[in-house]
Structure formats: structure tokens, C-alpha cells
Residue, then its C-alpha position, 0 to 999 in steps of 0.5 A: m551562277i544562280e541555281l533554280r530547284t524546281f524538284g521537291v522544295l522550290d529554292l532559289r539561290g546565288s552562287d554564294g548560297r544566299e536565298f533570293r527570299a524576295v522573288l520566292a515571296q512572289p508566287k507569279r513572278l517566281a512561276l514566270l521565271v520557272y517557266l522560262a527556265a524550265t523550258a530552256s534547252g539547257t545547254p550553254g550558250a544556247f538561248t530559248f526565247h518565248r513570245r510575250d502574247t503566250l506569256l500573257a496568255l499563261f499568266w494573265p489570261d482574265q486581264d485586257v492586253t494592255r493591263a497584262r503587258a503591264a503587268l508582265s513588264r513590272a514582272v520582268h522589271y522585278l525579276r531583273a532588279s532582283l536577280g541582276e541584270g543580264v539573267v532576263l534577256s529579251r530579244g526584240d520587243e516581243e520575246l523573252g527568255l533566260d541566258p543559260d550561262r547565268i541561271s541554272c534549272d535542275a529540270t533542264r539539267f534532268r533532261d539533259e542527263l536523261s538524253k546522255g543516259r547518264l540515269t543516275e545522275a538524272l535521279e540525283l537531281y529528282r528530289g520530288d514532284f515539279l513544283e511540289g505544292f505549288f499552285l495559282s488559282d487564277v491561271p488555269e492554262l499554267d496550272r494545266w502545263i504544270e501539272g503536265e509537267r509534273r507527270g512527265f518528269r514523274d514518268a521519266a523518273a520511273a523509266a529511269a529507276r526501272g532501267l537502273a534495276k534491270s541493269a543491276e539485276a542483270s549483273g547480278d547485284l541484287a540488292l542495287a536492283l531492289h533499290w531502284a526497283r524500290q525508287a520506280s515503284s514509289y514514282a509510279p505508285y500504281d503500276e502493278a509491273d513495277a509492284r511485281r519486280v519489287l516483290r520478285l526481287l525481295g522474294q529472291a533476296g528471302d525477305r518474306g516480311s518486307a514483301v508481305e508489308f510492301f504488298e499490303r501497302f500497295a494493295r491499300r493504296l489501290r483500294s483506297d485511291l483507285e478502288l481497285d484490288p491488286s491483279p491476279e498477277t500481283v496476288a501470285a507475285i506475293d503467293a510466289t514469294q511465301s514459297s521462296p527460301a527465307s533469307t539467313s541474313r535477315q530476320g523477315s518479319a521479326n521486325v513484328p513485336p514477338d507478342v504480335p504475330p506477322v498478319a497475312p495480306n488481305l486479298a478479299s476483293g470487291n469495291g463495296q458500298s455507300r456507308r450509312r451513317v450508323a455503319a461508319l459510327a460502328a467504325l468509329v468505335v472499332f477504329i478507336v479499339g484498334a488504336s488502343l490495341v495498336w498502341r499497346a503493340f507500339h509501346n510494348g514492341t519499341r524502345a525508341a530514344k526519344p519519347p513516343s510519338i504518333a501521328v494518325l492519317p486521315l481514315a480513307n473513305l472507300g465508299a462510293d458516296t462521297s457525302t460520307q466524307y465528313f464521317s471519315d474525317g471526324m472518325t480520324e478526329e475522334l482517334i486523334g482525340t482518343l490517343s491524346q489522351v494517353e499519358g506520356l504520348r505526343v500525338a500530331a495535331r489533326t492540321s498536319s496530319f490532314a495535310y497528307k490526306d490524298r497524297n501519295v507521300p512515303l510514310p517515313e518521309i511523313a514521319r520525318a515531316l511530323n516529327v513522330n516515331a510512328i504512324l497510324e494509318g486505316s480504311a474502312r469499307h461497309e458491305g450490307n450489314r457488316v463493317r471492315i476496318t483495317l489498320q496499320l501501325v509503321r515504325a518511322p523512319e525505317g518504314y517498316s509495319l509494327w502491326s496490322k490487323t483487319y477487324e470484320r464486324e456486324v452492325h446492330n446497336v451502335l450506342a451499346l458499341q460506344q459503350e463498349i469502346s469506353r471500356d475496350v480503350a482503358s483496359a487494351l492500352k494498358v496504359k494511363l488515361v487522363p482521369g475522367n476523359a473518355p472518347v467523345s462517341a461515348r458522351t452522348t446517347d443519341p446518334e443523331t447528336y454526334d452526326l450533327y457534331l461530326w458536321g459542325r467539325y467537318h464545317w469548322n475544320t474549313r477555316t472559312p467565314e462561311g465554313l465556321f457559320k455553317a459550323v456554329e448551325f450545327f453546333n446548335r442543332a446539336i446542342e438542341r437535341d442533346s443540351s447536355y452534350a459537352p463536346a457541342y458547346t466546345g465546338l461552338a465556343d471555337s467557332y466563335d473564337l475563331l470568327m474574330v480572325y475573320d473580322q466579326p465584331p467582338l462585342e457581338i462574337m465573344p459573349k457567346a464564345k465564352a458562354a459555350a466555353l462555360r456550359a461546356l466546362e459546366l458539363d465536362e471540366t475535363q475538356s482541354q479544348a473548352h478550357a483552351a477557348l474560355a482562356y482565349v476569350l479571357t485573354w483576347h477580349e476581357w484581359d482577365w489575365k489571372a484567370a486567363e493563365q489558370h485555364f490555359l495551364r489547365a487546358i495543356e494540363l489535360n492534353p499536353s498535345n493540344a497545339t492550339a492551347h499552346h498557340w493561344y497561351s503564346v498569345y497570353l505570354q507575349a500581351i504580358g511581356r514573357m517573351p522567351q516563354a511565349l516563344d517556347e510555346m509557339e515553338t511547341a505549337r509547331a512541333l505538334d502541328p509542323a504543317s499548319l501555315f496558320v501555326r507558322s504564321a502566328l510564330g512570325v508574329r510572335r517574332f515581329m513583337a519580340r523584334d526579331f524581324a529577321g526570324a519574323v521574315q524567316e517564318m512568313e515567306p515560305v507561308l506565302r509561298e504556298k499560300p499567297n494572301a495568307t493570313p496573318a503572315l502577308q500583312w505582317l511581313g511588310p513591316a518586318y521588311v521595313r523594320m530590316g530596311r528592305v522597303q522595297d521588298a515590302i511594297a512588292a509583297l503588298e502592293p498585290g494584296s491592297r488592290g480590289a474591292n476585297a483587299r484586306p484593311g490589315v494588308m493596305s495599312a501595312l502597305a501605307i506604312a511601307y510607303v511612309a518609309a519609301g517617302r511616299e507620304a501622299d500615297a500612304r495618306a491615300l490608302i489611309r483615307t480609304v480604309e478610314a472610309r471602309a471603317s464607317r461601314e465594316f468591322f476590322s481591327r482599328t489598330w491597323l489605322a492606329r499603326a498607319y497614323a504612328a508612322l505618319g507621325d500623327n499621334p492624336r489621330a493614331l490614339t483616337w483609333l487605338e481608343r476605339a479598338y479599346d472601346e470595341r474590345d479589339g483583340w489586337v489591342t492586346f499586344a499594344n504593349v509590346d507592338p513595335m509599331m506603337d513605339p512612337l506612341r508609349d509615351e503618350p499619356r493617352f497610351r498609358a491610360i489604355v494599357a493600364k485599363m488592360g491591367l497591364a504595366p508599360i513595357r519599354 
């Protein structure tokens, strides 16, 4: 029996436990299987069929009937070939369904258990949202169906948990009732009746500390997500718990460190007004002061076995003006950067923290996913000439509050406030900061410069070519206003470095990146990211190995939590043949930034270069399930499949991304390599001719043409393209000495000459 799990992490396995990775790597075909399975009755022997017309409208709405039918036929053929005959059934020429005796789906079993009144069994199946995180951008009707099912299952789970809570309470089992009441509230996080039930049960248990913590978190969620305050009934429920006798079996609020008294919930109301820039900047510095105090509480009040670590969740923007979002994001980044300077504290990277933005995920779950033992969350509101900042530090995995505080300040002189925060961070943390480092906000005397810098970082974090060019514009404007502002130069260098990923000509881009990084370090030698940006240029463009390693090591010394520095250092290490250390650095980058798809893709490339092809596939398949066509996972997954002998899987993965005017040359070249392995040399040559034609009018890494010709056995042409890549200072030449796809060229004098010119010794 094949098992299809649609709740929480999407999974598909055979009766032997083997994962159907090829199917999981094909999002639209996988979605078709899920649709057929989740809409079935779930009863053994009962078949549910769907008309092909219905499926065409859902899955291929923008294609004409002929193309759509052909796509559906290919998808069905692929599923049958992957899962085995008899799983996907046809009834006549126009209907499709699944055999319920051959494939089991948790969604249909969940419905079946509910219909039988087996609520506990049903909730054991409900491991998370239906198709959590799954999205296909070009199928709006299917997306609406998924979202509707997601809401329906969540509501059903909440109703089941409510029923179990009521039954347990009626039978006198208060602990079990509280367990199910909390479950119901987690499934329906804005339902005030569910929240009041939890508060009432906590009051009966005498656990006032947990009641206060639960209420504060619920109130913050309402204000942050819905801009609402708890109803008077819910406020009355928390008030009632304060008059309940404390339980003798629990410590109530004793989980709060002794030097930090329990904080009463803030019941102030009002939705607030739009933030002004000066208010947001004031919020930033006050927020960092609070963060420093928070870390002292955590540092003094816990004795965790593993080293202290923290994730800073995005600061909630409660203002009505959505254009201030860049300020909220920038303030969170500032806090991450400030806490990263605390010696001995590991801070989760921005990418991972922001993966949970606007998502209703329990804090202990976030902490487990990011491998941290504390979470700092907060919100800000500006009303008139006052700013209110609320912060909470949560201990994981227990999920209880270590410390929380609300600040209210008047906004007068932002610049003076920035200078004050520089002093307060050092005194409040009472731990060692990296020498010479100060918060970014203290490094400019012009609020408009800082405003432009935040806009630059906001666009940089889009990680798109358009966003990066906008980032360049804003960083340059910041520099025009304050030519001594080092972080703006660092942002400029970062932007140029990333533009290399998006096929911008390196001879134009990389000298600009180097100049910006050097200027940043001239102004402030203690900037970790400026060292990393310079080292990246020295590795990827200039092949100055000695200087590159010096700057990488300095970047990591200044900020051991700099995930990007560890990631880029692994590029250097792999290029010079230090494979185990390169993989160690990538694992460190992943530990610091576990939610980053790009980091995981890069780890897959490192494993490919280390000739661990199964490991490469293991890293890249989940990336493509979450984000089809992700760079660089797609073009490297295909060659990894080929090396494992899974040629048809390679073709199936690469063909969809090789069609159309916007197909990436790297993906097309990788498909040509797969065609060669499949004996389809004519198809391979046709693809290569198309890629060569594009090379005459646009820049992309010519190393892919070298790999494709090497696969064909045409070494002279492969070497011609590799030499051209070297002349263009193409960064991917950096890996030529270790790339398995370059193996056919290693004995060629022209290849050895390229390696020698890069200052490397040949690696066999």
C-alpha cells in the first residue's frame, strides 16, 4: 500500500518505506495525485472518478485543449510509471481516479475517522495544515481548492479538539481537557471562545503564570494579525484567573528568572495610526535596548546544556500605512545584527527568521526548526508623539515566557536616541561585544541616510535582479548623502555580488563589488559582511586564494553567526580541493540559516562536487518541491540524477524548465547532458545549438556549454567554451578543478593551462 501524507510535510512512500522522490520533485504531477487521492471516498473498494475536462480546467487553465490534454496524458503516464500499474485508473476515455486498495491518503482517512466519531484517531492523522507551504502560481482554481481544503480540515480539527476537551472536562480529567483545549486554540488561533476555554481551565488548575502568558500571546496575535483587541469577555476571563487559588503542584510564574518579575498583561486598546519615519527609527533603537535587556535575562536566568542561541522574529508592523513595512523589516535586521555581536551567542540568520513572517506557527515549533533555545518576538505601535514597543523572550522547547516588557517613549531627537542606544547595549547586555562594533544606527548622523539604507536592504532581500538593481540605487543615494557611511558600501558590494548569480557580466559587476567592499573596510574594518563580500570577489572572480582566505577568516572571527560568510568560505575551500572542510562550512551555514532554500541548494552543489551524488539529490529534491525551478538546484539535480543512473528522472525534472524564451541556459545544457546519457544525441545537439545562439546576445555561464560538449565527447569545443569562460572571469570556472562533469577534459593540456592560470594544482 502506497502512503500519501498531505498534512504537514508532504510525503509519498511505498509499503517498503521507500520515498517516491521523483514524484515529489514534480509539483504539478504531485498535485494531480493529491487531488485524486484527497477527493476520494477513502472506503476500500469504493472508486471516485473525475472527468478529464475538470482536471484540465484545474491544472492547465491557460493552455488550449490539445496541449492541456497532452500534458495530462504525460502526467498520468509519469505517475503510472513511477507508482506502478493499477494505482491510477481510467474509466473509459474521459475519467480518471485512484485505486483505494493501492494508495492510502491521510486526508481521506481523517474524514473517515471523523465520520465514525473517532476524534482522537482523526487528530493523530492531522500533523499540520493540508499541503502546508505548497503553492503553484499558474493554477488559480487549484490554488483556491487547496486553500479551501486547508481551511476546512483546520476547522474540522479544531471542532474535534473542542469535542474532546468538553468530554474530558465532563469526566473530570482537567489535564486532558486542557491539552485538547490548547490544541483547539492552536488550530483556530483567533477564536476567542477557544481562548477563554483555555484561560478558564488554567484558572481551575491554579496556573496563573501560564494563563497570563497565554493571554499575552493571544492578544499580540490579534493585534498583530487582525489589528483587534481581545473582547471584554476574554479580558474578564484572564482577570478571573488572577482570583483563582494558585496550584500547589506548579510554580505558576516561577519560570520567570528571579531578577525579572512577572509582567502583567497590557490591556490597552486602540488600533493606532500610521508610523512616521522618525517614530520608526526611535522604535528601532528602543527595540535594541530591549533586546539587550532581554538577553541579560536569558543569559542569567537559564542554564541550558547547549550553547545559547536565539532567533529574532520579524517585528510586527501595526501601523495602518503598509509603506512602512521596510522600516519594520529593517529594524528586525538591525536587532539580528546587534545580537550577532554578542560573544558566545548564536543568532539565526535573517532568511530563516523571516521565513516565519505572517505565519501562525507555535513558537516552540519555530525554535525546533531553527535549532535555537530562545525566541525573541515583538511589535511596535506609534500614536501621536509616542512609541510603544512590546518584547517577549520565550524559552524553547517548553514555550514559556522568560521575560516580557512594554516600553513607551516620547520621540524628540532620533539622533540623540541613537547615541544613547550605543551606550545602553553594552551596559545592559553585561556580556562581551566584538571590539569596535556598534549598532548600524549609530554610524550615521543623518536619519535620511539611514532611511535610504533601510530601503536598500529591503530591496536586496527580494533576491531578484530587479530588486538588486533597486538596492544598488538606494545604497548609492545613501552614499551621496553620507560618503562616510560604511554599511551602505557593504550593501552595495553585497548587491553586486548577488547580481553575479543572475547572469550579469562579471567584468562589469565584480570590480564594482570589490571597490565598494574595500571602501567599506577603509571606513570600518570591523564589518564582518564587508570582509565576506571582498573575499567572495577574490575567490569567485580574481582567484586570489591567499587574500580570500584571510578575509573569510576575519569575517567569521568578527561574526561567527554570519551564515553568508560560512557559505561563501565553502566555495573557496571546495575550489582548492579541501572537500571535508567545505562541507563542514556549508553545514554550519545551514545550521545558522536552516530555512534558506538557497543555502540548501548550495549544499547540494557542494555534495555534487564532492561526488556524493545521492547526497546532492537528497538536498535538492526538497528545495524543488517547495520552490520549482529554484536556482541553483534545478540545473544541478539533473546531472546528479544522471550520475546515479536515473536518466529518465533527470529528463523529467529538466524538460519543463527548458521550454520557452525564458528557459535558463544552465537548465537547457543540463538537459542536453541527460539526453546524451539517454542516447538521444540529436536532441542534445539541437539544444546545445539553441544555447550557443543565445550566447551571442546575452551573458550566462559558458561553463555549461563546456560541460555539455564534454558529455558529447567533443573536447575541443568544450575547451573553447571553458577558455572563453576564463577570459570573461566567469565565477563557475572556479569549480573546474573539482567538477565531475569536467573529468573528460582533465588530461587535456588546454585544461591544465586554465587551472594553472587560476593558481591551482590539478586535482585527479
